[in-house]
CHARMM-style PDB file with segment names, atoms N, HN, CA, C and O in Angstrom:
ATOM      1  N   MET     1       8.710  -1.058 -15.496  1.00  0.00      PROA
ATOM      2  CA  MET     1       9.180  -1.801 -14.574  1.00  0.00      PROA
ATOM      3  C   MET     1       7.513  -0.847 -12.994  1.00  0.00      PROA
ATOM      4  O   MET     1       7.173   0.199 -12.442  1.00  0.00      PROA
ATOM      5  N   SER     2       7.182  -2.338 -13.135  1.00  0.00      PROA
ATOM      6  HN  SER     2       7.458  -3.188 -13.584  1.00  0.00      PROA
ATOM      7  CA  SER     2       6.320  -1.937 -11.901  1.00  0.00      PROA
ATOM      8  C   SER     2       7.016  -2.862 -10.740  1.00  0.00      PROA
ATOM      9  O   SER     2       7.895  -3.721 -10.664  1.00  0.00      PROA
ATOM     10  N   VAL     3       6.089  -2.170  -9.874  1.00  0.00      PROA
ATOM     11  HN  VAL     3       5.375  -1.473  -9.935  1.00  0.00      PROA
ATOM     12  CA  VAL     3       6.462  -3.223  -8.458  1.00  0.00      PROA
ATOM     13  C   VAL     3       5.190  -2.844  -8.013  1.00  0.00      PROA
ATOM     14  O   VAL     3       4.478  -1.880  -8.295  1.00  0.00      PROA
ATOM     15  N   GLU     4       4.966  -4.365  -6.816  1.00  0.00      PROA
ATOM     16  HN  GLU     4       5.544  -5.148  -6.588  1.00  0.00      PROA
ATOM     17  CA  GLU     4       3.879  -4.389  -6.643  1.00  0.00      PROA
ATOM     18  C   GLU     4       4.396  -4.298  -4.884  1.00  0.00      PROA
ATOM     19  O   GLU     4       5.355  -4.956  -4.479  1.00  0.00      PROA
ATOM     20  N   VAL     5       3.549  -3.342  -3.944  1.00  0.00      PROA
ATOM     21  HN  VAL     5       2.770  -2.808  -4.273  1.00  0.00      PROA
ATOM     22  CA  VAL     5       3.552  -3.218  -3.005  1.00  0.00      PROA
ATOM     23  C   VAL     5       2.184  -3.835  -2.052  1.00  0.00      PROA
ATOM     24  O   VAL     5       1.062  -3.397  -1.799  1.00  0.00      PROA
ATOM     25  N   LYS     6       3.134  -5.390  -1.600  1.00  0.00      PROA
ATOM     26  HN  LYS     6       4.046  -5.746  -1.805  1.00  0.00      PROA
ATOM     27  CA  LYS     6       2.106  -6.403  -1.139  1.00  0.00      PROA
ATOM     28  C   LYS     6       1.821  -6.058   0.211  1.00  0.00      PROA
ATOM     29  O   LYS     6       2.401  -5.078   0.679  1.00  0.00      PROA
ATOM     30  N   ALA     7       0.913  -6.791   1.008  1.00  0.00      PROA
ATOM     31  HN  ALA     7       0.442  -7.587   0.628  1.00  0.00      PROA
ATOM     32  CA  ALA     7       0.610  -7.152   2.471  1.00  0.00      PROA
ATOM     33  C   ALA     7       1.779  -7.444   3.554  1.00  0.00      PROA
ATOM     34  O   ALA     7       1.381  -7.865   4.640  1.00  0.00      PROA
ATOM     35  N   PRO     8       2.823  -7.315   3.431  1.00  0.00      PROA
ATOM     36  CA  PRO     8       3.682  -7.970   4.656  1.00  0.00      PROA
ATOM     37  C   PRO     8       3.064  -9.117   5.890  1.00  0.00      PROA
ATOM     38  O   PRO     8       3.648 -10.056   6.431  1.00  0.00      PROA
ATOM     39  N   MET     9       1.577  -8.578   6.073  1.00  0.00      PROA
ATOM     40  HN  MET     9       1.102  -7.816   5.633  1.00  0.00      PROA
ATOM     41  CA  MET     9       0.610  -9.057   7.504  1.00  0.00      PROA
ATOM     42  C   MET     9      -0.364  -8.936   6.863  1.00  0.00      PROA
ATOM     43  O   MET     9      -0.415  -8.298   5.812  1.00  0.00      PROA
ATOM     44  N   PRO    10      -1.442  -9.617   7.469  1.00  0.00      PROA
ATOM     45  CA  PRO    10      -2.965 -10.186   6.895  1.00  0.00      PROA
ATOM     46  C   PRO    10      -3.033  -9.161   8.513  1.00  0.00      PROA
ATOM     47  O   PRO    10      -2.462  -9.285   9.597  1.00  0.00      PROA
ATOM     48  N   GLY    11      -4.103  -8.093   7.922  1.00  0.00      PROA
ATOM     49  HN  GLY    11      -4.567  -7.992   7.042  1.00  0.00      PROA
ATOM     50  CA  GLY    11      -5.022  -7.059   8.579  1.00  0.00      PROA
ATOM     51  C   GLY    11      -5.663  -5.823   7.525  1.00  0.00      PROA
ATOM     52  O   GLY    11      -5.728  -5.616   6.314  1.00  0.00      PROA
ATOM     53  N   LYS    12      -5.960  -5.353   8.425  1.00  0.00      PROA
ATOM     54  HN  LYS    12      -5.907  -5.521   9.410  1.00  0.00      PROA
ATOM     55  CA  LYS    12      -7.034  -4.356   7.432  1.00  0.00      PROA
ATOM     56  C   LYS    12      -7.594  -2.512   7.077  1.00  0.00      PROA
ATOM     57  O   LYS    12      -8.150  -1.623   7.721  1.00  0.00      PROA
ATOM     58  N   ILE    13      -7.070  -2.675   5.758  1.00  0.00      PROA
ATOM     59  HN  ILE    13      -6.618  -3.397   5.234  1.00  0.00      PROA
ATOM     60  CA  ILE    13      -6.613  -1.073   5.697  1.00  0.00      PROA
ATOM     61  C   ILE    13      -7.166   0.078   6.197  1.00  0.00      PROA
ATOM     62  O   ILE    13      -8.334   0.313   5.886  1.00  0.00      PROA
ATOM     63  N   LEU    14      -6.480   0.971   7.022  1.00  0.00      PROA
ATOM     64  HN  LEU    14      -5.532   0.779   7.274  1.00  0.00      PROA
ATOM     65  CA  LEU    14      -7.146   2.849   7.841  1.00  0.00      PROA
ATOM     66  C   LEU    14      -6.784   3.024   6.871  1.00  0.00      PROA
ATOM     67  O   LEU    14      -7.845   2.721   6.326  1.00  0.00      PROA
ATOM     68  N   ASP    15      -6.080   3.303   5.968  1.00  0.00      PROA
ATOM     69  HN  ASP    15      -5.218   3.548   6.411  1.00  0.00      PROA
ATOM     70  CA  ASP    15      -6.475   5.088   5.515  1.00  0.00      PROA
ATOM     71  C   ASP    15      -5.353   4.681   3.984  1.00  0.00      PROA
ATOM     72  O   ASP    15      -4.269   4.099   3.952  1.00  0.00      PROA
ATOM     73  N   VAL    16      -6.175   5.268   2.884  1.00  0.00      PROA
ATOM     74  HN  VAL    16      -7.056   5.741   2.910  1.00  0.00      PROA
ATOM     75  CA  VAL    16      -5.568   4.962   1.708  1.00  0.00      PROA
ATOM     76  C   VAL    16      -4.034   6.387   1.403  1.00  0.00      PROA
ATOM     77  O   VAL    16      -4.465   7.523   1.210  1.00  0.00      PROA
ATOM     78  N   LEU    17      -3.332   6.315   1.394  1.00  0.00      PROA
ATOM     79  HN  LEU    17      -2.981   5.392   1.550  1.00  0.00      PROA
ATOM     80  CA  LEU    17      -3.191   7.618   1.272  1.00  0.00      PROA
ATOM     81  C   LEU    17      -2.460   8.452  -0.173  1.00  0.00      PROA
ATOM     82  O   LEU    17      -2.327   9.676  -0.177  1.00  0.00      PROA
ATOM     83  N   VAL    18      -2.028   7.568  -1.364  1.00  0.00      PROA
ATOM     84  HN  VAL    18      -2.136   6.574  -1.361  1.00  0.00      PROA
ATOM     85  CA  VAL    18      -2.388   8.282  -2.963  1.00  0.00      PROA
ATOM     86  C   VAL    18      -3.101   7.439  -3.411  1.00  0.00      PROA
ATOM     87  O   VAL    18      -3.524   6.314  -3.148  1.00  0.00      PROA
ATOM     88  N   LYS    19      -3.178   8.457  -4.400  1.00  0.00      PROA
ATOM     89  HN  LYS    19      -2.835   9.371  -4.614  1.00  0.00      PROA
ATOM     90  CA  LYS    19      -3.757   8.088  -5.539  1.00  0.00      PROA
ATOM     91  C   LYS    19      -3.247   7.571  -7.107  1.00  0.00      PROA
ATOM     92  O   LYS    19      -2.083   7.555  -7.506  1.00  0.00      PROA
ATOM     93  N   VAL    20      -4.666   7.091  -7.986  1.00  0.00      PROA
ATOM     94  HN  VAL    20      -5.612   7.104  -7.662  1.00  0.00      PROA
ATOM     95  CA  VAL    20      -3.868   6.382  -9.298  1.00  0.00      PROA
ATOM     96  C   VAL    20      -2.904   8.187  -9.876  1.00  0.00      PROA
ATOM     97  O   VAL    20      -3.369   9.327  -9.889  1.00  0.00      PROA
ATOM     98  N   GLY    21      -1.940   7.845 -10.142  1.00  0.00      PROA
ATOM     99  HN  GLY    21      -1.563   6.919 -10.132  1.00  0.00      PROA
ATOM    100  CA  GLY    21      -0.948   9.286 -10.387  1.00  0.00      PROA
ATOM    101  C   GLY    21      -0.451   9.729 -10.102  1.00  0.00      PROA
ATOM    102  O   GLY    21      -0.177  10.780 -10.682  1.00  0.00      PROA
ATOM    103  N   ASP    22       0.187   9.357  -8.880  1.00  0.00      PROA
ATOM    104  HN  ASP    22      -0.034   8.504  -8.409  1.00  0.00      PROA
ATOM    105  CA  ASP    22       0.792   9.986  -7.943  1.00  0.00      PROA
ATOM    106  C   ASP    22       1.928  10.120  -7.997  1.00  0.00      PROA
ATOM    107  O   ASP    22       2.171   9.329  -8.908  1.00  0.00      PROA
ATOM    108  N   GLN    23       3.300  10.716  -7.585  1.00  0.00      PROA
ATOM    109  HN  GLN    23       3.103  11.358  -6.845  1.00  0.00      PROA
ATOM    110  CA  GLN    23       4.097  10.596  -7.916  1.00  0.00      PROA
ATOM    111  C   GLN    23       4.761  10.415  -6.258  1.00  0.00      PROA
ATOM    112  O   GLN    23       4.847  11.231  -5.340  1.00  0.00      PROA
ATOM    113  N   VAL    24       5.237   8.721  -6.381  1.00  0.00      PROA
ATOM    114  HN  VAL    24       5.168   8.058  -7.126  1.00  0.00      PROA
ATOM    115  CA  VAL    24       5.983   8.447  -5.174  1.00  0.00      PROA
ATOM    116  C   VAL    24       7.403   8.382  -5.215  1.00  0.00      PROA
ATOM    117  O   VAL    24       7.991   7.893  -6.180  1.00  0.00      PROA
ATOM    118  N   LYS    25       8.043   8.893  -4.126  1.00  0.00      PROA
ATOM    119  HN  LYS    25       7.566   9.291  -3.343  1.00  0.00      PROA
ATOM    120  CA  LYS    25       9.253   8.744  -3.596  1.00  0.00      PROA
ATOM    121  C   LYS    25       9.449   7.748  -2.674  1.00  0.00      PROA
ATOM    122  O   LYS    25       8.657   7.572  -1.748  1.00  0.00      PROA
ATOM    123  N   GLU    26      10.708   6.892  -2.887  1.00  0.00      PROA
ATOM    124  HN  GLU    26      11.351   7.035  -3.639  1.00  0.00      PROA
ATOM    125  CA  GLU    26      10.923   5.419  -2.017  1.00  0.00      PROA
ATOM    126  C   GLU    26      10.713   5.633  -1.042  1.00  0.00      PROA
ATOM    127  O   GLU    26      11.607   6.313  -0.538  1.00  0.00      PROA
ATOM    128  N   ASP    27       9.927   5.408  -0.395  1.00  0.00      PROA
ATOM    129  HN  ASP    27       9.200   4.855  -0.804  1.00  0.00      PROA
ATOM    130  CA  ASP    27       9.738   5.466   1.672  1.00  0.00      PROA
ATOM    131  C   ASP    27       8.461   5.828   1.729  1.00  0.00      PROA
ATOM    132  O   ASP    27       7.661   5.512   2.610  1.00  0.00      PROA
ATOM    133  N   ASP    28       8.200   6.712   0.476  1.00  0.00      PROA
ATOM    134  HN  ASP    28       8.850   6.968  -0.239  1.00  0.00      PROA
ATOM    135  CA  ASP    28       6.724   7.358   1.207  1.00  0.00      PROA
ATOM    136  C   ASP    28       5.870   6.897   1.762  1.00  0.00      PROA
ATOM    137  O   ASP    28       5.902   5.667   1.805  1.00  0.00      PROA
ATOM    138  N   GLU    29       5.203   7.290   2.158  1.00  0.00      PROA
ATOM    139  HN  GLU    29       5.176   8.289   2.124  1.00  0.00      PROA
ATOM    140  CA  GLU    29       4.023   6.388   3.079  1.00  0.00      PROA
ATOM    141  C   GLU    29       3.628   6.402   1.926  1.00  0.00      PROA
ATOM    142  O   GLU    29       4.160   7.089   1.054  1.00  0.00      PROA
ATOM    143  N   LEU    30       2.259   5.362   1.667  1.00  0.00      PROA
ATOM    144  HN  LEU    30       1.827   4.804   2.375  1.00  0.00      PROA
ATOM    145  CA  LEU    30       1.653   4.799   0.901  1.00  0.00      PROA
ATOM    146  C   LEU    30       0.165   4.581   1.773  1.00  0.00      PROA
ATOM    147  O   LEU    30      -0.675   5.408   1.418  1.00  0.00      PROA
ATOM    148  N   LEU    31      -0.190   3.878   2.562  1.00  0.00      PROA
ATOM    149  HN  LEU    31       0.492   3.206   2.851  1.00  0.00      PROA
ATOM    150  CA  LEU    31      -1.609   3.147   3.041  1.00  0.00      PROA
ATOM    151  C   LEU    31      -0.126   3.140   4.771  1.00  0.00      PROA
ATOM    152  O   LEU    31       1.092   3.159   4.948  1.00  0.00      PROA
ATOM    153  N   MET    32      -1.904   3.086   5.866  1.00  0.00      PROA
ATOM    154  HN  MET    32      -2.894   3.070   5.722  1.00  0.00      PROA
ATOM    155  CA  MET    32      -2.241   2.500   7.125  1.00  0.00      PROA
ATOM    156  C   MET    32      -2.786   1.425   7.060  1.00  0.00      PROA
ATOM    157  O   MET    32      -3.917   1.274   6.598  1.00  0.00      PROA
ATOM    158  N   LEU    33      -1.933   0.340   7.598  1.00  0.00      PROA
ATOM    159  HN  LEU    33      -1.014   0.463   7.973  1.00  0.00      PROA
ATOM    160  CA  LEU    33      -2.735  -1.069   7.715  1.00  0.00      PROA
ATOM    161  C   LEU    33      -3.111  -1.827   9.403  1.00  0.00      PROA
ATOM    162  O   LEU    33      -2.414  -2.346  10.275  1.00  0.00      PROA
ATOM    163  N   GLU    34      -4.059  -1.641   9.299  1.00  0.00      PROA
ATOM    164  HN  GLU    34      -4.625  -1.220   8.590  1.00  0.00      PROA
ATOM    165  CA  GLU    34      -3.650  -2.037  10.934  1.00  0.00      PROA
ATOM    166  C   GLU    34      -3.763  -3.969  10.969  1.00  0.00      PROA
ATOM    167  O   GLU    34      -4.643  -4.692  10.502  1.00  0.00      PROA
ATOM    168  N   ALA    35      -2.396  -4.358  11.772  1.00  0.00      PROA
ATOM    169  HN  ALA    35      -1.681  -3.771  12.151  1.00  0.00      PROA
ATOM    170  CA  ALA    35      -2.918  -5.183  11.863  1.00  0.00      PROA
ATOM    171  C   ALA    35      -2.344  -5.469  13.605  1.00  0.00      PROA
ATOM    172  O   ALA    35      -1.781  -4.606  14.278  1.00  0.00      PROA
ATOM    173  N   MET    36      -2.694  -7.043  14.127  1.00  0.00      PROA
ATOM    174  HN  MET    36      -3.152  -7.745  13.580  1.00  0.00      PROA
ATOM    175  CA  MET    36      -2.541  -7.113  15.311  1.00  0.00      PROA
ATOM    176  C   MET    36      -2.403  -5.658  16.711  1.00  0.00      PROA
ATOM    177  O   MET    36      -1.498  -5.313  17.471  1.00  0.00      PROA
ATOM    178  N   LYS    37      -3.855  -5.160  16.454  1.00  0.00      PROA
ATOM    179  HN  LYS    37      -4.590  -5.440  15.837  1.00  0.00      PROA
ATOM    180  CA  LYS    37      -4.140  -4.032  17.244  1.00  0.00      PROA
ATOM    181  C   LYS    37      -3.112  -2.471  17.309  1.00  0.00      PROA
ATOM    182  O   LYS    37      -3.123  -1.502  18.068  1.00  0.00      PROA
ATOM    183  N   MET    38      -2.052  -2.948  15.766  1.00  0.00      PROA
ATOM    184  HN  MET    38      -2.042  -3.735  15.149  1.00  0.00      PROA
ATOM    185  CA  MET    38      -1.061  -1.475  15.675  1.00  0.00      PROA
ATOM    186  C   MET    38      -1.151  -1.044  14.836  1.00  0.00      PROA
ATOM    187  O   MET    38      -0.801  -1.727  13.873  1.00  0.00      PROA
ATOM    188  N   GLU    39      -1.643   0.294  14.560  1.00  0.00      PROA
ATOM    189  HN  GLU    39      -1.927   0.849  15.342  1.00  0.00      PROA
ATOM    190  CA  GLU    39      -1.567   0.925  12.999  1.00  0.00      PROA
ATOM    191  C   GLU    39       0.394   0.402  11.807  1.00  0.00      PROA
ATOM    192  O   GLU    39       1.242   0.262  12.688  1.00  0.00      PROA
ATOM    193  N   ASN    40       0.753   0.274  11.072  1.00  0.00      PROA
ATOM    194  HN  ASN    40       0.065   0.387  10.356  1.00  0.00      PROA
ATOM    195  CA  ASN    40       1.907  -0.402  10.270  1.00  0.00      PROA
ATOM    196  C   ASN    40       2.230   0.624   9.214  1.00  0.00      PROA
ATOM    197  O   ASN    40       1.794  -0.080   8.303  1.00  0.00      PROA
ATOM    198  N   PRO    41       2.650   1.745   8.567  1.00  0.00      PROA
ATOM    199  CA  PRO    41       2.492   2.644   7.532  1.00  0.00      PROA
ATOM    200  C   PRO    41       3.224   1.656   7.483  1.00  0.00      PROA
ATOM    201  O   PRO    41       4.025   1.053   8.197  1.00  0.00      PROA
ATOM    202  N   ILE    42       2.562   1.585   5.978  1.00  0.00      PROA
ATOM    203  HN  ILE    42       1.911   2.075   5.398  1.00  0.00      PROA
ATOM    204  CA  ILE    42       3.658   0.581   4.235  1.00  0.00      PROA
ATOM    205  C   ILE    42       3.748   2.396   2.858  1.00  0.00      PROA
ATOM    206  O   ILE    42       3.239   3.319   2.221  1.00  0.00      PROA
ATOM    207  N   TYR    43       4.985   1.513   3.383  1.00  0.00      PROA
ATOM    208  HN  TYR    43       5.398   0.764   3.900  1.00  0.00      PROA
ATOM    209  CA  TYR    43       5.995   2.989   2.099  1.00  0.00      PROA
ATOM    210  C   TYR    43       6.171   1.836   1.043  1.00  0.00      PROA
ATOM    211  O   TYR    43       6.141   0.616   0.887  1.00  0.00      PROA
ATOM    212  N   ALA    44       6.395   3.163   0.366  1.00  0.00      PROA
ATOM    213  HN  ALA    44       6.419   4.154   0.493  1.00  0.00      PROA
ATOM    214  CA  ALA    44       7.444   2.659  -1.433  1.00  0.00      PROA
ATOM    215  C   ALA    44       7.917   1.757  -1.541  1.00  0.00      PROA
ATOM    216  O   ALA    44       8.646   1.583  -0.564  1.00  0.00      PROA
ATOM    217  N   PRO    45       7.961   0.999  -2.182  1.00  0.00      PROA
ATOM    218  CA  PRO    45       9.632   0.338  -1.820  1.00  0.00      PROA
ATOM    219  C   PRO    45      10.418   1.359  -3.083  1.00  0.00      PROA
ATOM    220  O   PRO    45      11.648   1.350  -3.017  1.00  0.00      PROA
ATOM    221  N   ALA    46       9.888   2.098  -4.048  1.00  0.00      PROA
ATOM    222  HN  ALA    46       8.889   2.106  -4.102  1.00  0.00      PROA
ATOM    223  CA  ALA    46      10.764   2.289  -5.017  1.00  0.00      PROA
ATOM    224  C   ALA    46      10.041   4.134  -5.295  1.00  0.00      PROA
ATOM    225  O   ALA    46       9.064   4.541  -4.666  1.00  0.00      PROA
ATOM    226  N   ASP    47      10.913   5.109  -6.500  1.00  0.00      PROA
ATOM    227  HN  ASP    47      11.707   4.778  -7.010  1.00  0.00      PROA
ATOM    228  CA  ASP    47      10.019   6.119  -6.941  1.00  0.00      PROA
ATOM    229  C   ASP    47       9.311   5.545  -7.807  1.00  0.00      PROA
ATOM    230  O   ASP    47       9.819   4.479  -8.156  1.00  0.00      PROA
ATOM    231  N   GLY    48       8.518   5.742  -8.224  1.00  0.00      PROA
ATOM    232  HN  GLY    48       8.106   6.608  -7.941  1.00  0.00      PROA
ATOM    233  CA  GLY    48       7.879   5.789  -9.300  1.00  0.00      PROA
ATOM    234  C   GLY    48       6.620   6.474  -9.549  1.00  0.00      PROA
ATOM    235  O   GLY    48       6.526   7.558  -8.974  1.00  0.00      PROA
ATOM    236  N   THR    49       5.079   5.920 -10.655  1.00  0.00      PROA
ATOM    237  HN  THR    49       5.155   5.040 -11.122  1.00  0.00      PROA
ATOM    238  CA  THR    49       4.093   6.299 -10.151  1.00  0.00      PROA
ATOM    239  C   THR    49       3.152   5.301 -10.421  1.00  0.00      PROA
ATOM    240  O   THR    49       3.117   4.361 -11.215  1.00  0.00      PROA
ATOM    241  N   VAL    50       1.860   6.047  -8.959  1.00  0.00      PROA
ATOM    242  HN  VAL    50       1.888   6.811  -8.315  1.00  0.00      PROA
ATOM    243  CA  VAL    50       1.566   4.684  -8.541  1.00  0.00      PROA
ATOM    244  C   VAL    50       0.245   4.406 -10.151  1.00  0.00      PROA
ATOM    245  O   VAL    50      -0.076   5.421 -10.768  1.00  0.00      PROA
ATOM    246  N   LYS    51      -0.093   3.615 -10.412  1.00  0.00      PROA
ATOM    247  HN  LYS    51       0.167   2.790  -9.911  1.00  0.00      PROA
ATOM    248  CA  LYS    51      -0.696   2.901 -11.350  1.00  0.00      PROA
ATOM    249  C   LYS    51      -2.054   2.065 -11.090  1.00  0.00      PROA
ATOM    250  O   LYS    51      -2.870   1.928 -12.001  1.00  0.00      PROA
ATOM    251  N   GLU    52      -2.199   1.675 -10.182  1.00  0.00      PROA
ATOM    252  HN  GLU    52      -1.536   1.786  -9.442  1.00  0.00      PROA
ATOM    253  CA  GLU    52      -2.461   1.221  -9.679  1.00  0.00      PROA
ATOM    254  C   GLU    52      -3.340   1.128  -8.226  1.00  0.00      PROA
ATOM    255  O   GLU    52      -2.708   0.456  -7.411  1.00  0.00      PROA
ATOM    256  N   ILE    53      -4.330   1.511  -7.817  1.00  0.00      PROA
ATOM    257  HN  ILE    53      -4.843   2.056  -8.480  1.00  0.00      PROA
ATOM    258  CA  ILE    53      -4.496   0.484  -6.468  1.00  0.00      PROA
ATOM    259  C   ILE    53      -5.827  -0.846  -6.461  1.00  0.00      PROA
ATOM    260  O   ILE    53      -6.658  -0.995  -7.357  1.00  0.00      PROA
ATOM    261  N   LYS    54      -5.750  -1.401  -5.623  1.00  0.00      PROA
ATOM    262  HN  LYS    54      -5.075  -1.279  -4.895  1.00  0.00      PROA
ATOM    263  CA  LYS    54      -6.404  -2.319  -5.452  1.00  0.00      PROA
ATOM    264  C   LYS    54      -7.370  -2.625  -4.177  1.00  0.00      PROA
ATOM    265  O   LYS    54      -8.413  -3.277  -4.236  1.00  0.00      PROA
ATOM    266  N   VAL    55      -6.859  -2.072  -3.103  1.00  0.00      PROA
ATOM    267  HN  VAL    55      -6.012  -1.542  -3.054  1.00  0.00      PROA
ATOM    268  CA  VAL    55      -7.867  -1.998  -1.720  1.00  0.00      PROA
ATOM    269  C   VAL    55      -8.342  -0.082  -1.662  1.00  0.00      PROA
ATOM    270  O   VAL    55      -8.038   1.021  -2.118  1.00  0.00      PROA
ATOM    271  N   LYS    56      -9.162  -0.704  -0.856  1.00  0.00      PROA
ATOM    272  HN  LYS    56      -9.409  -1.599  -0.486  1.00  0.00      PROA
ATOM    273  CA  LYS    56      -9.454   0.694  -0.085  1.00  0.00      PROA
ATOM    274  C   LYS    56      -9.612   0.242   1.776  1.00  0.00      PROA
ATOM    275  O   LYS    56      -9.372  -0.653   2.586  1.00  0.00      PROA
ATOM    276  N   ALA    57     -10.248   1.745   1.621  1.00  0.00      PROA
ATOM    277  HN  ALA    57     -10.443   2.472   0.962  1.00  0.00      PROA
ATOM    278  CA  ALA    57     -10.125   1.506   3.857  1.00  0.00      PROA
ATOM    279  C   ALA    57     -10.959   0.758   3.762  1.00  0.00      PROA
ATOM    280  O   ALA    57     -11.672   0.454   2.805  1.00  0.00      PROA
ATOM    281  N   ASN    58     -10.906   0.349   4.966  1.00  0.00      PROA
ATOM    282  HN  ASN    58     -10.327   0.596   5.744  1.00  0.00      PROA
ATOM    283  CA  ASN    58     -11.500  -1.296   6.149  1.00  0.00      PROA
ATOM    284  C   ASN    58     -12.165  -2.707   4.788  1.00  0.00      PROA
ATOM    285  O   ASN    58     -13.169  -3.410   4.676  1.00  0.00      PROA
ATOM    286  N   ASP    59     -10.377  -2.395   3.709  1.00  0.00      PROA
ATOM    287  HN  ASP    59      -9.561  -1.824   3.800  1.00  0.00      PROA
ATOM    288  CA  ASP    59     -10.322  -3.795   3.412  1.00  0.00      PROA
ATOM    289  C   ASP    59      -9.727  -5.164   3.960  1.00  0.00      PROA
ATOM    290  O   ASP    59      -8.512  -5.123   3.763  1.00  0.00      PROA
ATOM    291  N   SER    60      -9.981  -6.003   4.386  1.00  0.00      PROA
ATOM    292  HN  SER    60     -10.968  -6.036   4.547  1.00  0.00      PROA
ATOM    293  CA  SER    60      -8.984  -6.723   4.758  1.00  0.00      PROA
ATOM    294  C   SER    60      -8.562  -7.494   3.475  1.00  0.00      PROA
ATOM    295  O   SER    60      -9.003  -7.805   2.368  1.00  0.00      PROA
ATOM    296  N   VAL    61      -7.170  -7.658   4.455  1.00  0.00      PROA
ATOM    297  HN  VAL    61      -6.812  -7.405   5.354  1.00  0.00      PROA
ATOM    298  CA  VAL    61      -6.003  -7.888   3.089  1.00  0.00      PROA
ATOM    299  C   VAL    61      -4.919  -9.313   3.876  1.00  0.00      PROA
ATOM    300  O   VAL    61      -4.465  -9.499   5.005  1.00  0.00      PROA
ATOM    301  N   GLU    62      -4.877  -9.894   2.882  1.00  0.00      PROA
ATOM    302  HN  GLU    62      -5.246  -9.743   1.965  1.00  0.00      PROA
ATOM    303  CA  GLU    62      -3.724 -11.690   3.438  1.00  0.00      PROA
ATOM    304  C   GLU    62      -2.391 -10.997   3.092  1.00  0.00      PROA
ATOM    305  O   GLU    62      -2.034 -10.021   2.433  1.00  0.00      PROA
ATOM    306  N   THR    63      -1.865 -11.887   3.790  1.00  0.00      PROA
ATOM    307  HN  THR    63      -2.155 -12.680   4.325  1.00  0.00      PROA
ATOM    308  CA  THR    63      -0.237 -11.933   3.283  1.00  0.00      PROA
ATOM    309  C   THR    63       0.207 -12.571   2.865  1.00  0.00      PROA
ATOM    310  O   THR    63       0.391 -13.782   2.989  1.00  0.00      PROA
ATOM    311  N   GLU    64       0.817 -10.887   1.485  1.00  0.00      PROA
ATOM    312  HN  GLU    64       0.667  -9.904   1.385  1.00  0.00      PROA
ATOM    313  CA  GLU    64       1.106 -11.347  -0.089  1.00  0.00      PROA
ATOM    314  C   GLU    64       0.872 -10.534  -0.739  1.00  0.00      PROA
ATOM    315  O   GLU    64       1.654  -9.927  -1.471  1.00  0.00      PROA
ATOM    316  N   GLN    65      -1.119 -10.232  -0.485  1.00  0.00      PROA
ATOM    317  HN  GLN    65      -1.754 -10.725   0.110  1.00  0.00      PROA
ATOM    318  CA  GLN    65      -1.925  -9.912  -1.332  1.00  0.00      PROA
ATOM    319  C   GLN    65      -1.518  -8.795  -1.710  1.00  0.00      PROA
ATOM    320  O   GLN    65      -1.330  -7.940  -0.844  1.00  0.00      PROA
ATOM    321  N   VAL    66      -1.178  -8.371  -3.599  1.00  0.00      PROA
ATOM    322  HN  VAL    66      -1.330  -9.065  -4.302  1.00  0.00      PROA
ATOM    323  CA  VAL    66      -0.894  -7.201  -3.597  1.00  0.00      PROA
ATOM    324  C   VAL    66      -2.165  -6.294  -3.607  1.00  0.00      PROA
ATOM    325  O   VAL    66      -3.278  -6.467  -4.104  1.00  0.00      PROA
ATOM    326  N   MET    67      -1.474  -4.993  -2.693  1.00  0.00      PROA
ATOM    327  HN  MET    67      -0.570  -4.853  -2.289  1.00  0.00      PROA
ATOM    328  CA  MET    67      -2.489  -3.473  -2.014  1.00  0.00      PROA
ATOM    329  C   MET    67      -2.312  -2.953  -3.410  1.00  0.00      PROA
ATOM    330  O   MET    67      -3.260  -3.073  -4.185  1.00  0.00      PROA
ATOM    331  N   ILE    68      -0.814  -2.194  -3.953  1.00  0.00      PROA
ATOM    332  HN  ILE    68      -0.044  -2.097  -3.323  1.00  0.00      PROA
ATOM    333  CA  ILE    68      -0.723  -0.928  -4.868  1.00  0.00      PROA
ATOM    334  C   ILE    68       0.978  -1.390  -6.013  1.00  0.00      PROA
ATOM    335  O   ILE    68       2.030  -1.989  -5.790  1.00  0.00      PROA
ATOM    336  N   ILE    69       0.168  -0.465  -7.572  1.00  0.00      PROA
ATOM    337  HN  ILE    69      -0.687   0.021  -7.753  1.00  0.00      PROA
ATOM    338  CA  ILE    69       1.069  -1.351  -8.361  1.00  0.00      PROA
ATOM    339  C   ILE    69       2.158   0.773  -8.784  1.00  0.00      PROA
ATOM    340  O   ILE    69       1.865   1.942  -9.038  1.00  0.00      PROA
ATOM    341  N   ILE    70       3.544  -0.242  -8.536  1.00  0.00      PROA
ATOM    342  HN  ILE    70       3.782  -1.191  -8.329  1.00  0.00      PROA
ATOM    343  CA  ILE    70       3.269   1.190  -9.429  1.00  0.00      PROA
ATOM    344  C   ILE    70       4.536   1.035 -10.240  1.00  0.00      PROA
ATOM    345  O   ILE    70       5.425   0.217 -10.000  1.00  0.00      PROA
ATOM    346  N   GLY    71       4.516   2.033 -11.362  1.00  0.00      PROA
ATOM    347  HN  GLY    71       3.794   2.698 -11.556  1.00  0.00      PROA
ATOM    348  CA  GLY    71       5.262   2.270 -12.257  1.00  0.00      PROA
ATOM    349  C   GLY    71       6.807   2.906 -12.882  1.00  0.00      PROA
ATOM    350  OT1 GLY    71       7.045   2.871 -14.089  1.00  0.00      PROA
TER     351      GLY     71
END
């Protein structure tokens, strides 16, 4: 079962901390999102393997945009 990690708010990707194939545990930090002049860490919602990364540093994202897929 795949889990989509979506942007909680509009912002800019500062850094992607994982790569495709990485094993992640629930609450591992996946990426850093800058929104409202603050750095917001985005955490894994579940254990799994990073299947797809749909964003890169400096990308702008909208609310609910899929950023990472964990399988």
